[in-house]
N, C-alpha and C positions, 0 to 999 in steps of 0.2 A: 560367521554370518548368522543370521536371523533363521530359525524355523520355516519351513512353507506355511506351518499353522499360524505363527505368530505373520507371516510377511502378511497372509490373506486378512486377518486380524486389523492390522494396520493398515492396510491399502482402503478395506472398508472405510474405514475410520476416516482416512485423510480424504476420501473420496467426496463424505459427508461435510467436511471442513468447509469447502466451497461453494459445492452445488452447481459450480460453473463448466468443473469438467478441464478440458484443454483450450478453451477458448478463455478464458479467466484470463489470463496473462494480454492475449490479444486486445480484449476489452479496454484495459489499463493503456497498454501503447499508443492505442488510439484516442484515448483521454475520454472514453465512452465511460469508465467505471464510477460509481458514485459510491458516497460512503453507506449506502443503503446497501449496495452488494456487498460491501465488504461485512458489513453486520449481519447480513440475512443468518437466520438459526431459528431452528425448530425447538421451542423452549421444552424443558422435561423437568419432571417434579415440583419441589415446592419450592426451592434456593437456586441462586446463583452465586459462585465464589469468582470473583475476577483477581487477577494476581500478574504483576509486573514485578522484573527483578531485574538488579545489575544496570539501572538508567543511565549511572556514572555522572549525575547533574546536566545531564544533555537537556537543554532548554527548547534548542531549535531543531530543526529537521537538518540531517545529515545525510553523510552517505556511510554504511557501513559493510564490508565485505567479511561473508564467513570464512572460516580456514579451509585452505587446500590442504591440509596435512594436520589430522589431529590422532594422534596416535593413542590407543589405548594397550594397557597391560595386562599381563596376567589374566584371570576370565574378562575381564572385557576388551581381551584383541579382537577386533574384528567384529565388534559389535556395537550396537548404537548406544551413546551419540558419536563414537568414533569413526563413523563410515562418513565421508565427505564426496564432495563432485558427482560422478554417475552411480556410484557405489548409492549414495545416499537418494537419490533420486529415484532410483530403481526400487528401492527397497518400501519405497511409499507410493510405486506407480505416479510419480509425478512428471508430467511432461517437460522435454526442454523446452527453454526460453518463457517457458511460462511463469505466472507472478511469482509462484511458489517457488520454483527452481531461483529466480533472482534474491526472494527474502532469505532461504534456506541453503544456499550453496556459493559457492566461488566460480561455479562455472559461467563461463562468457560473463564474466559479471560487468568489466566496462562498459561492452554493448548496450546490455540489459539497462544497468543504469541509468544510461544516456535515454532510453526508453521510458525505463518505469520512475526515475527520480528518485529526489531524498526520501527518509522513511524517519519515522518518530517526531519530536515536537511536544511538547507538554500539553498544547493548546489543542491539538490532535487527539492526544490521547485521551483529555477532559470530554473533547466530542464524543469520543464512542462510549466512555464512561456512563457519561450524562445520558446519552440515549439509552444506553441498556438498563439505567434505572427508572427511565421513563416507560420504557416496553416492558419491564418485569414486574416495576413496583420497586422502590426504593428499601421498602421493609423486607424483601426477600431476597437483596445483594449485599454480601459482603466482600469490601476492595482489601486486600492486602498486597503487602509491599516486602520483598525480599531481600532489602538491603542494597549497599553500597550503591546509594541515592545520593549522600550528600557530600561524594567528591568526584573530581573528573573534571573540572572547568574553573575559569579564570574566578566567575563570580562566585562559585563555592570555595574555592581558597579564600578569598577574600572575607567575606562574609561567615566564613568557617560553620560552613551547610546552612545558613539564614536562609540563603535564598532557596535551597530545596524544600527547607523546613515552610516555607509560606507557599509550595507549590503543593505540597504533599497535605497540608490544612487543605488548601482550595480543592484539590482532590477528592477529599474527603477519605481518606486513606485511614483506616480502623486499626492497623496493627502493622508494625513493622519490626525487622531485627539488624542485624549487623555485621559490618567486617570492616571496610576502609571508614567507617563511623569511625572507629577509635583509634584512627589517626588524628584525628582532631585532640587526643587526650582525655583523660578521664574525667577531667573536672566538666570542658565542654560537653564531654556526651552525658553527663548527669544532668549539666544546665538545661540542655536539651529534653532530655528523655526523661529525666530523674531516675530514681533507683526504686527499689524494694520498698525503701523506707518512706520516700518524698517524692511527690509530682514532677514533672520536669514542665517548663514553659512551652513545649512544642503541643501538649495535650493528646498526644499519639501515644499509645500503647506501645513499649518497644519492649519484645519476648526474648528471653535470653538465657533460657534455662540452665544453660551450661557454662554460665561464666559465675564464679566462686572469687571471694576474697581470698587472700594466702595467708591469713593469719588463723581464721577457723571454719574457712571452709564454707562459709555462711552465704547464698545466694544474693549477688548484687542487683541481679534485674529480677520480675516476674517471669516464670515460665510460662504460664497457662492465663487465656482468658476464655470466658464463655460468652458467646454471645447468640439471639435468639433470631432466626431469619427464616420468614416464610412457616413461623410456628415450630420450626427443627432445632431442637439443642444443639449448638454446634462448640467444641473444645479447639481452642488453637493453642498449639507449642510453641513458642520460639527457640530457635536453635542457631547463634551465632557461629561463626567460622572456627572452628575448633584450634585450630594454628595460628591463630591471629597473632603473638607472641615472638611465633617464630619467624612468619613472613614479612612481619612490620616491625617497627621498634618496639622493644619489650618496655625501654624504659617511660615510652608514653604512657603506660597503661601499670605501672609498675606492682600494684596492690592486687591486681584482678589475674586469676588464673582462667584457662579454656580448658577444650578437650571435649571429644566426643560425648561421654560421659553415658553409656549404652544403659547402664545399670538404672540410673538414674532416671533417665528418660522411661522406661519401662514399667517404674513406681508411678511416674506421674500419668502415664496412659492409662494405666489401671485405677489410678485415685478418680480419675475424670470420667470414666465409665462409672465408676460406683457413685459417684456425683450426679447421673444422670447425660450423661453424655452422648446424643445419637449419632453425630459425626464427629469424629477424629480426624485434625487435621495439624500436620507437622509443616510451619514455615519455616523451610532450612535455607542454611547458607553452606552446608556442607560440601557440597560439590556432588553433581550428578553420581558417581562411582560410589562415594560413601555412601549416599542417598540409597543406591542399590541395594547394596550389602545390608546397610539397617533394617529396609523394608523386609529382609526375611529374616530377619534376628529378633527385629521387636514386635512382637504380634497387637491387634487392634486398631491400628492406623488407616485409618482408610484412604487419604489425600496424604500426600507430600509435595509440596511445591516448592522444587529445590531450585538452589540459585549458584553463584560464584564461579561457576566454570562455562556460562554465557552458553549453556546448548539452548537450542531451538527446536523443539519437535511437535510436528503437527498433529502427532497422537499421543494417546499417554502410553507409557510403557507400565505393564501391570505386572508384579511381583507379588505371589499369592493372592491376596485379597486388597492388595494396597495398590492405587494408582500412581505413578509417578508422572510429575507435571514438569515440565521444562520450557520457561517460557522466552529466552534468548535475553537479548541485554540492548543497553545504548534508547531503549523508546521505542525498538523497531515492533512488538509486539507486544498485546493483552491476552492473556489465556480469559476462555470462558468456560468454565466448568458446571453445566447443569445439573444438579442430585435430587433423584426419585428417592425418597427413604419413607421407609414402610417398617412397624414394629419396632424402632429403635435402630435400624440397621440402614445401610445404604443398599437399595435394590437396583436401581440402574443409572446411568449418568447419558450427558451427551456432551460433547467437547468441540470447544474450536479454539484456535490459535491463529486470533487476528490480526492481519499486517497493517501495524501505521504506514499507511502509505499518503503521504503528506499533501500527494497535489490531488487525491479525492478525498479528502477528508475536508470540512469546512472548519475552521479554526473558531474556539470557543471564546467569545468574545472577552468574557471575565479572566480567563486566565492567559490569553493575549496581554490583557492587560495587565497582571501581576508579573509577566514575563518582563515586558517593556520597563516596570516600574525599575524591575532588579539591574538591568541592562543598561538604563538611561547613563550613567552615570560613566560608563564607561565604552559605552558603543563606538566611540571615533577610536579609540586605541584597539579595540577587539579588531574592528573591522580593517584596521590598516594593514594594507600587503606590506610583505618583506621580500617576495620573490616568489617565484613561479614555478609549478610542476611540469616536466614533460613526459613525466611517467606516473603510473599509480602507485599511489603511496596508501599501503596497509598494515595493519600490524599484527593479528591474529596469526598463528602456525605454531605448531610445536616448536618449530626450531628457530624461524626468521621472518620475517616480515621486513617489506622494503622503508617502512617509516621508519623502522628500529637501525634499518640500515643508515639512515640519514642520519639518527641521533648518534650513532657510533662515529660516523664520518666526521660529525661536528665536535664529538669529544676528543678523538684523536688530534684534528687541527685545532683545536683551540685549546687544548690543554698540551698539544707536544710531548704525546705519548705513543709508544710503540705497538701498545692492545688497549683496548678500549673494554668497557664490560658495560649492561645495559640491563636492566632489568625485563623478565619475561612478562609484562603486563598483558592481560588481554584487553584493557579497556583502550578508546581511542578512537574517533572515527579514519575513515577512509577520505583520501583526495585523489580524485578523476586528474589525468592528464590535461594539463590545462589551465588548471584552478590555479588562483592566487593562492599561497601560501601567506595567512594573516596571523596577527598574534594570536588570534583565538583560537586557531589550528595549531600552535606550538603550543600554549598552554592545554589545548585538550588532551595532549600527549603526554604531558609532564606536571600537569599540577598538582602536587602531593606538600606534604608538609616538611618534609625532609631531603629538601631537592639538591642538596651542596653536589658540587661536581668534584670530588677528590682527585688527587694525584699523589700516586706511591709508587715504590719499588716492589717487586716482588719475584721470587725465585721462578724458574720454569717448574720445579716441583711444587710450590705454592699454587701456583696457578691450575697446575693437574688436580691437585688436591681440592680447590676451588669447586673446578668444573664435577667432578666426581660426586662431590656433596649435593649440588643442585640438581645431577642425574637421577642421584638416589630419591631424593625426595620427590622427584618427577615420575619416575619410572618405579620405585618399588611396586612388586607386585600386588599386597594387600593396600588395597585402599584406604583402610584406616590409618597409615603410614605415609600416605602420599601428602606432602606439605605444601608444595611450589604451584607456580603457574604454568607458564610456558617457558622453556628451556631458557636461562640466560643469553641472550643474543651477547655477541664477541665482535670485534672490528680489529682489523690488522692481523688476525690471525685464523688460520682453519685450523678444523680437528675433525675424527669420526667418531662417533656414538655407537658404541656395542651396547643397544636398546636392552636387551632382555638377560645382560650379564650382570653379576654383582657389584656390590661398591668397590671400588678401587680399580676394577677391571674394565669400566665402561668405555675411557677417553683413551685414545691412540691417534698417533699420527698428526699430533701437534705440531705446527709449523707457523713461521712468518709469513704473510703472504708477500710483502714487497721482496723478500728476497728468495722464498721457499726453503729457509734454513729450516731444519728439526727445532724445536724449543727445547733448550739445554737446562734438565735438571737444575744442574747447579750455575746458571750464570742468572745475574739481576736484568729484570725489564722495565720498563718506566710503563706503569699501568694507570689508565684514568676510569673512573666510574663514577654513579651516580643512585642515588636510592640509597645508601649505605644506611643498615639498621642498628650502626654503632653511634652513641651520643656524641656531642660535641665535634663533627666531622666539619671540615672548613674548607670552601672551594666558593666560586661562584654559581649562581642558582643554573639549574640546567635548561631552563626556558630562555635565560639570556645567553647560552652558550650556543643552543642551537638558533635563537634569530641572529646572533652576530654571524653564524656561518652561513645561514640562508639569505642575508639581505644581499637585495642588487643581484641573487644570481636565478640562473634556469636548471633548477635542479633535475637533474637526468638518474632515476632509480638504479640502482643494480639489480640484478636479477638475484632473488633473496634466495637463501642455501646456499649458494654457490661456495660458501665456507665452510659447510658444515654437512658432511656425511652422516648418515647412520646406516646400521647393519641390523636387521630383525634374525631373529634364532630361527632356523628351518627355511631361510630362503636363499 
């Protein structure tokens, strides 16, 4: 848990975010909250940095439930951002049933969702950004995007990221970095964003100093860009997801290598300082725990705008002299960080994690038109109802989500398999009980460029080896060696995870759900799954498999996590 000193610092900062105390949520529930209330902020210093990350191409308002289980390992165990529910609320002094409780935790999610409504929407995000620019002065505001913007919806898939490029241009994004962008393929990424040697069609700087070519270890993209805002010289370094070729298909980016490259980053920071940087910002897609470790090892970084792990924190976490900012995902939040700079160094700051509460914000007309134009050719298909859910469908969680259970059920049934694997992706909006399940909802949970649903035979021993490998990527104590998302979802079988054990010792009690029989290491099982990182995988697209399973049905979600048990050392 956090220390008392940290608790007092964080509570004070969180109270300053809304300025409305416990009445904040009740105002929204009575539809009495305006966008002016959401934007309420006492400016500080010469400049404002705005940050968003991991929007996953969500153009329209959605529901999105934060995890009810988010395990930390090693030194991150029991630390933010791995606290959930009441522990999270207590850490920040957030009242139950408030807007912050709804936006930041899964506590009473469905009831609060029906009171507060949907979140996000790029037309609402545009309204907030434009209002801050108008209030602060555009010449004082720097807008940065943390990556994972060009993937996660049907229109992004069909346009190969082009829809989100149009949105980012309209927002005035001044730099970005990447992860899922690379699953568009090296040629498409270079076409949109350019490389170190040539500009891209988007006109948006793509900063990724940790991406090199495999032949000569030369940088593929620019690492650094300088901006002047409010008379202050700001250096922004970009860091793409270090494990892209492991988490995603290597064959899509065969000539590029990745990594944390801490030594190289240290040199870039020092060089930027020598060139007059007064504020040093790392625009990162490393993930929070990696960035926390990095902040303690690389001197000279004032602000790390972290992404990838979808964490949302209402106050910065300070490591030495470095502020870690976590801005959430799916368009739920925009971070505002005001900086006061004196004698070439950051003297003070003010921060707000601004909730993008759709019903309280007037859509920006220009952005609304961009979105309408993108969706117009597909609107009828996207809104077509396939079935209806009789319970909450959500994805986020260390081991399971009801939406993932539905996908596993579809794979089992439609591919006639005994066991199903589904990736532990963090993206994908939430559906409330009674909502229709549309084609758009299916694509929002499955839209990737390698969607084939394979069907194969695996021995019990091979299944255990697979689960052990995924668990090691997720639960290795050193964050620099954690390479996964959430734990792979499994259908048709159950098992126990001993989180804090070593590779080869974590997975036990594997058994078939339908019979209760133990998984036999020497027996072969029919296994189906999707999102294989291997090339030339054959099978129907996952969205077609899920749609066929859902069509005409009332979907009753199972209780997520019933198939997986976990054990912590010391419990």
